[in-house]
N, C-alpha and C positions, 0 to 999 in steps of 0.2 A: 111359550116366550121363544122367537127362534134365538141360534146361536150370533146371528150376523144383527140381531136388533139389540141383545143382551154386549152385544162389541161395539156397538155405535154409542149403546147409552151408558160404558162404561170410558169412551172415548170423549163421550162427551163431560163426563163427572171429572174426568180427568184435567182436563182442558179447564174447566169453573173454575177447580180447585189449584191450578199452576195461574191461573187470573187473580183470585183472591190472593195468594199469593203472595202474587205482586204486588200487588194492590197494598196491601201491608208491609212491604216492606219500602215502598213510595212512601207511604206516612210515616213511616221510620226516618227513615233519611233525620241526618242532622244538615240544619243550614251549614255551608261554607259561608263563608264574609271576606271577603278582604274589601281594602282600601288603595289608597294612595294618590301619589299630585301627578298632573298631568295639564294639559294645556292651558297653566297658568290657577290651574283650578285644584280641586282636589273631586277624586271618584271615590266612593261606595257602592257595594256589589252583592247579592245574597247570590247565592244559588244552591242545588239540591244536585246529586252527583255522586249513583251507582257506583263508580267508583272508587272518589274520596280523593276525587286529585283536587291538590290545592294548585292555582292556575294563574295566580298572580306575576308571575315572573316572566310568562307569555303573554298576559299582558297589558304588564308593561314593554314589551319589548316591540309590541301592535303598537301601541300610545307612541312610544320611540320612532316609528318609522312613519306613523299618522303626521306626527309634528315636522317631520324632516319634510314631507311633502306640504301641510297647510299653514302655517303657524307662523304668521309676518312677527312674529318676538323675534326669533332664530334668523341672524342673517343668511345663513348659509341655506337653510328652506329653499325648494323650488320656488317656493311662490315668494318671496322675499329678489332671489334672482330673479324670475321674473317682472320684477316689480322696481329695476334699478336696468332690465335690459332697454334697449331700444325699439327692437322689436316682436321679441320671439322667443320661446324658451320650449325643450323637448321634455319632457318629460317624461323621467323614468321608471319612478313609482307608482305604482297600481292604485291609491289615494288620491290622487291630481281631479284625473277626469269627471269620476264620480258626483264629489260637490258640484264640479263647472256646471255637471248638464242637468243635476237637480238647481241650480241656479235659473239654467236659461227656464226653465217649466215655471218658476216661482215667481223670476220677473215679470215674465207674459202674463202672468193665472192672473199677479196682483197689479200691472200695469204702472210697473215701475216702482210702485212701494219698497219690495228688495231689491235695492239691488249690490252685487257684490263689488262693483266697480266703484263705493263710495269713498274706496281707500284714500282720495289726495281733502277729501270734506272730513272723515274719521282725522286722521292728522291735522288738517287747518283750522280743528275742534281743542285741540289735544287731548281724546281721546286713544289713539294710538300709540306706537312706539314712538311718534315725535311729540316733546310734551312743549305743551303750548304755557305761555303765563297768561296772556290776555289774546283774544282771540280778533284777528283782524278780517273787518266788515268785506275789506276788498279781497283778499287773499281767499276768504271763504266764495266770492263773487266768482272769483277767475278758476277757483279749481272747479267747481259746477262745471264750467264748461269741456272738464276732461271725463266726466262723469257718464256711463251712459252704457250698458249691453249690448248694445248696435256699435260699441267703438271697438269692440272683442268678435274674432275668432275663434276658431277651435277643431278639433280632432281627437280625435281616440288617442292622441299621443303627444300633440302638438298644440298650446295657443299662443294665438298672437295677435299685437294690436296697431291702429291708426296712427297712434300718438305715442310717442315718448312718456307723456307726464299719464298714462289711462295706467292704473294702478289697481289691483285685486283686493280684496277683503274678507275675508272667511269666518270672520269671527262670529257672523248672528248663523252660521250654519257647523260650522266646526265641530261645538262640541256634540251636538246631535248628532253629525256623523260617525266623531269617534265611538258613540253609542252604538250607532247601527254597524261598525267594522267590530266590535267588541262579543254583539248578538249575534251577528254573521258567526263567529269565532265559537262560540258556543254551540250553537245548533250543530256546525259543521262536528263539532264534539259529543255527537248526543247526549248534551244537555237539554229535557223539558223545561225548565222549572228556574228561571233564575227573575231578577231584579237589579237594573243598573241604574246607578244614581251621576250623571258627571254633569256639573258645575248645577246640579238643578233642574237638568232635563235627562232623558235617558229613554229606555225599556224595559217595558215589562209586562213577561211572557209565563205563560202556563199558571200554576199557583205557586202559595206559600205552603207549601204542607206541611210547614211547623203546624198554620191553624188549617189548615186546608177550607182554603177560602183562595178568591181573587187576591191580585195585590189591587195595595191600595196606596194612595197620594195625599199628601194634604197641600192644599191651594192658599199662599202666605197670604194677610191682610196686606193693603196696601200702607195700612198705617204702623203696618210693624214698623220696630229698628232693627242692629244687630247685638241690642240689651235683650230687646223685649218681642220676640214673634209669636203670633198667633195665627191660628187657619182662617180661614174663610171659610172654605169649602174642602171635603173630602171627595176622591173619584178615585172610584172602582174601573179597574183597567184587566184589559181580556186580549192579548195577543197585539201590544200599541206599542206607538211610541207617542214621548208628553215631551210638552218643552210649556216652560210658560217666563217671559217675556216682562218683565216692568220695572218700572224706575224707582226699586226700595231703596236700592243703597248706593247704582252706580250714573254719577251727578259733577256735574264740576259745577262750581256756583263762581262766581267774577260780579265784583261791588255788589254782593249780599244777595242777587240772583240764580239762582240754581238750573244748571238749563240739563235737559236731558242726557242720555249717553245714546239716544235713539235719533240718529242723523235723517230725516229726510231727502231723502235722495232727488226727489224733483225741484224743491225749494233752494236745499243747500244749507238749510238749520235745521237745529234740533226741532223733533216734534215736539207742538203744543196742543195737546188734545184733551178731554177730558179722560179719554183709557187711563185707566192709572195699571191696568193688568189685563193682561194677557196669555191664556191658554192653550193651548190646539192641542186634538188625536190624532195622528191621523198610524197610516200599516207602518210608517217608521221615521226615526225619529228627527236624522234630518228634513223631512220633508217640515214636520213640525215647527222643528228650530225656526225656518227662515219665515214659514208663514205669522207666525208670533212675531217677531221683528215687524212681518208688515202690514199686520194690523195693530201695530203700535202706532206705525207710521202714519197710516191710514187714519185712526181711529174707528169707536166704537160704531157711529153709524154707517159709516163706508161700509164697515168691514164685515156689518148685518145682511147688507146690499150682495156683497160679495160672497159669502158663504151658500147661500139661496141657488148659484149654482157650480159649486165644490159640494155636493152632496159625500166624496172620501175625507172629509174632513168631519171635524166638530171639535165646539168651540165654548170656554167658558170666560166672558168678558165681567173685568169688574172696573166699573167707571163712574164720575163724579155727578150728580145729580143736583137740584137746586136744593133738595132737605134731605141730601148726606149720600153715602152710597149705595150705585146701583150694581144689578146684577144681568147677564145676560147668559143663555147658557142654547144652542140650537138641541132641538126637540130628540135628537137620538140619541142623547147622553142623559136624559128627565131622570129614567129610576139609576143610574148609574151615577149621579151625581147626591150629594149633603150638603147645602148651602147653609152654614151657621145665621143666627141672628144679628 
């Protein structure tokens, strides 16, 4: 054997050994778990970092900035200032334009079933910062006249409206977008394996190295309540954003009748559909979050039709049938979904 061949084999063996050691070190990493409060809810994050960095303070600082941009419950936020403005706002933080641009995409794709200009209706029904004891039909119908994404204009640093009563609400995309901000931060830190859950949605990236498998989420059974929560399905995720929208706990009761928190932007009234839960999987969580709301608004029958034209989305629906709960899932996630009897 020539010295050149020997050297090549030695180099190859060394590289293989280094790779094996690297893989072992990956699998031996202890998970880092952080949690906290943001966007009116909580977050829970697990990640694996070879440098063993605790990034909670950095995450919290990021979320403070995101909230200062898009949180309607903060009266000083950019979105709150836009809602109070008569015409326009020039935003200075980098967290306003992305959800606005993503919203435009989903508004068009869903034919208005998702629309962030729904804020006047959210307030009229008492689901926003403005509390309402009893929704007034006349006020709801009046508010409907100021809903519609076409009533907005925007570019990369400004947003404007054609009527001072037009307002924005990013609550149906904000937590998903916040999850994406954290995910992008992790990637910038060369963290390759992490699981983010923020208010029930998030991003699953890489693997759970403790168990040496892909990340998995549970999807709540619509019959769950705060005391007894059970799962209807489990989904395995491979570098995906995920979001579930449902009327499990968030509704208003007026004169003994429950009203969904999902407002149909088209009618102006809470969506009364057989669809009880919509879980969406997409390349990013903002997309999944907005589409989950859109499907809850349009219902499962229309949703199944729409999904046929959106191969970039996967979904799992739970809906009421004549003989109990029914489910639907896109064919692409069949092998990654375990539905419980």
